[in-house]
C-alpha positions as CSV (number, residue, x, y, z in Angstrom):
1,X,0.0,0.0,0.0
2,X,1.3,3.4,-0.9
3,X,1.1,6.5,1.3
4,X,-1.1,9.5,0.8
5,X,-0.8,11.9,-2.1
6,X,0.4,15.2,-0.6
7,X,-0.7,18.4,-2.2
8,X,0.9,21.6,-0.8
9,X,-1.1,24.7,-1.8
10,X,0.2,26.9,1.1
11,X,0.3,30.5,-0.1
12,X,-2.0,29.8,-3.1
13,X,-5.5,31.3,-3.4
14,X,-8.7,30.3,-5.1
15,X,-9.2,28.6,-7.5
16,X,-5.8,26.9,-7.4
17,X,-6.4,24.6,-4.3
18,X,-9.6,23.4,-5.8
19,X,-8.0,22.8,-9.3
20,X,-5.1,20.8,-7.7
21,X,-7.5,18.7,-5.6
22,X,-9.8,18.0,-8.5
23,X,-6.9,16.8,-10.7
24,X,-5.5,14.7,-7.9
25,X,-8.9,13.1,-7.2
26,X,-9.3,12.2,-10.9
27,X,-6.0,10.3,-10.9
28,X,-6.4,8.8,-7.4
29,X,-7.2,5.1,-7.2
30,X,-10.2,3.9,-5.2
31,X,-9.2,3.7,-1.5
32,X,-6.5,6.3,-2.0
33,X,-5.9,9.3,0.3
34,X,-4.9,12.9,-0.3
35,X,-3.3,15.2,2.3
36,X,-4.0,18.7,1.2
37,X,-2.0,21.5,3.0
38,X,-3.6,24.9,2.6
39,X,-3.8,28.3,4.3
40,X,-6.3,30.2,2.2
41,X,-9.5,30.8,4.3
42,X,-11.6,30.0,1.2
43,X,-10.4,26.4,1.2
44,X,-12.4,25.8,4.4
45,X,-15.5,26.3,2.3
46,X,-14.3,25.4,-1.2
47,X,-12.8,22.0,-0.6
48,X,-15.9,20.6,1.4
49,X,-18.1,22.0,-1.4
50,X,-16.0,20.3,-4.1
51,X,-16.2,16.9,-2.2
52,X,-19.9,17.3,-1.8
53,X,-20.4,18.1,-5.5
54,X,-18.4,15.0,-6.4
55,X,-20.3,12.7,-3.9
56,X,-17.2,12.0,-1.8
57,X,-17.2,11.9,2.0
58,X,-16.3,15.1,3.8
59,X,-12.6,15.7,4.5
60,X,-11.1,15.5,8.0
61,X,-9.8,19.0,8.7
62,X,-7.1,19.7,11.2
63,X,-5.8,23.2,12.1
64,X,-2.1,23.5,11.9
65,X,0.3,26.4,12.8
66,X,0.1,27.8,9.3
67,X,-3.2,26.7,7.8
68,X,-5.1,23.4,7.6
69,X,-4.6,19.8,6.8
70,X,-7.4,18.3,4.8
71,X,-7.4,14.4,4.7
72,X,-9.5,13.4,1.7
73,X,-10.4,9.7,1.3
74,X,-11.6,8.2,-2.0
75,X,-13.8,5.3,-1.1
76,X,-13.9,2.0,-2.9
77,X,-10.8,0.3,-1.8
78,X,-10.5,-3.1,-0.2
79,X,-11.6,-3.1,3.5
């Protein structure tokens, strides 16, 4: 099993974090995980909205010193 895909969008503003996340999700295998590192306040709304539109489960969001960590799971992998 491989580790999570890490996307660092610290310092980047809308729409870049959403675009990077959408592209990573498209290429992510079922059961894969993305760790998105962002600090733009808009990401707190935009990333959950993107996941909702795509029918994916909500991200786990953790506050960090310089932003947030979004843990995004793409369902469908082996249990």
